[in-house]
C-alpha angles and dihedrals in degrees: 000000000000122000124284109303137138131255135243097280090060112097143206118234103211106171143002121243124195118194098185113064107215140122126264133202127194112264090352106098135349121249114276090212143328138157132209118222111239123203121185116249092237094050116113086239091063119101086217095052113141112183093187100066118109123219090256092051089054090053089049088056089056091051094047093049092050091051090051092049091052092052089062101046098085094060118145132202116263129147092322115092095228141010128197140154121280134153143183140315117288098021106091132034122296123212123198106212134184114218137173135016113308089029120253123195123233135172117220132178115242118225129174087201097059130085107208143044108228138162136185111269135204132261085051125190091197122357129173120239112290120178090201132064113287114232111261112209091188090062093056122086092199100052115114128178116216121240125214094256092057111107089227090066093063090168092159094057123097111259094019117151092210142076133186123250111179101318094325125104109224141168140206116199130184128181117217128338139257127031094330096051119126122222150317104229116190128192152115128303102237148170123228142162115260117198121211121197113236104180146006091270090068097249112158144198119217127223126181109226138181109242142156121260101204118202101164117048130163140166100025106142095209087062089067091066113095089213095049115141098171116109103176150326135290110212122211104170128117095275112120090236095056122108090246091056092047098046105036145338089234132054134156145185138189120210115221112227116271107231130151091232099041115117097231096175095059096092138014110232135211144254101197131208134189117333091006089072109094112215112186117238090232125073116283130184109283130178127178126245114247113222114223117193112251093010131093100188120123098259117186132193104247113191105176147343132228131198106203106313093337113102118198093213093214118196121253115276096031092126099027105170115242140131088269101041143006137095128280139171116241125178088193093063112083101200129035116248133202130200123253091200115037122188088266092048101257126143097224093173090057094045093052092046090050090054091052092047092052091049097049094042090052085060091050096244118162115246118231101220097185110030096156092233128099095249114109103208115054132156137186115256117251118201096226096045119099102136099108113169122241124241116224127194109201105211125181104294093343135078117211108201120195108205113239089243090066102038096083137052112231121217095192100176093049091044102236142095134211135205103255098231128113130194134244130177094239118349126080122196138186100221135197096263089066093048096069113138091001124122106224117197122190099202110189091173089073098020094242149111115240126189145170136169115272139167093251094189087070093060098089143117 
């Protein structure tokens, strides 16, 4: 398999588009509405476009990225102020942002499991390789470092990312633990002007945002690529310092179906914030976040799982949310994962796979015992078979149904398909592959995830 990459459903965020023209101030008011332009990674417009990848290689990227994500989930708190999951270049979303005065362009990876927006800054004590100009804070008239007496530094508060060195507010962030950990990145807590494009003429709106100016960065794998353009990470988790928390209490996305024949480069799509998020006037499925101490992931209370019409009837407490277990939604994880050892000792991954096996064998499909991919349940395609079962996650007061079309990964050339679920000893995740054609709304105003089916290809500029 090729090195850690992402797969076709991953996208590149190339520019920021604001529909409402209005002024913003840091920590003053939330955004009334803005949308981020989203370009698929395999579009010819993408700076990561690789025309030589086969469909199978793109699936292999998905698998490799999921494996890397899982290696980071069991992080613990040590000397670093915060840990969260992050991976390698080309696997998440990439945003091209304009910062400073005069504006400088940077590319940052977007991650719903990270707490802070940061970029490499000149002058750099130690920066990883970046084949793109490094942001120079000394060349910007609007850059401001934060001192320890600034309320934004909050280094004495529980969960703060920052600490005080002399009179300077600084941070040290690592992602994961063990030999596959990324980082640390070290730098200054800072304020800067961020410019968001509002039309084709290049007009912009300016927002002052808290961000990290990183001057000492090691062990980021994307920095080993001679063509690397990524300079940092854009965090969208529940932490009060994330971009989501600064811009709006509400954001949403809609994942275009991943299909070998789908023309992904037809339209750029949208990551919506604030008033740009459409919430239907009628009732839609809604389930509350579950807050886990020391974590800022979007944990949900999962009660049960169904494969087609067969419900597992799992006992209470199977997905009890905690720092060592539970279920959360993560748009940065390609494939969904299920625990092999729940808090009450159940192998949920095995139980779900057994249900799929019973279903497909009842339809006389031929099992593929050696598919050469790390999915456990695979079957040979049969021309007349289209009755793929759905996969339903029964959350507290809301059922999330994955259409049978999107449950499996198809390996068309090889003639087989696999159930797109991977295993983990403790953590369970709803990943991107099972979000296809589903509008996902992170609604901080009510502390909940909302969702409903949608033709995501229609959500474009």
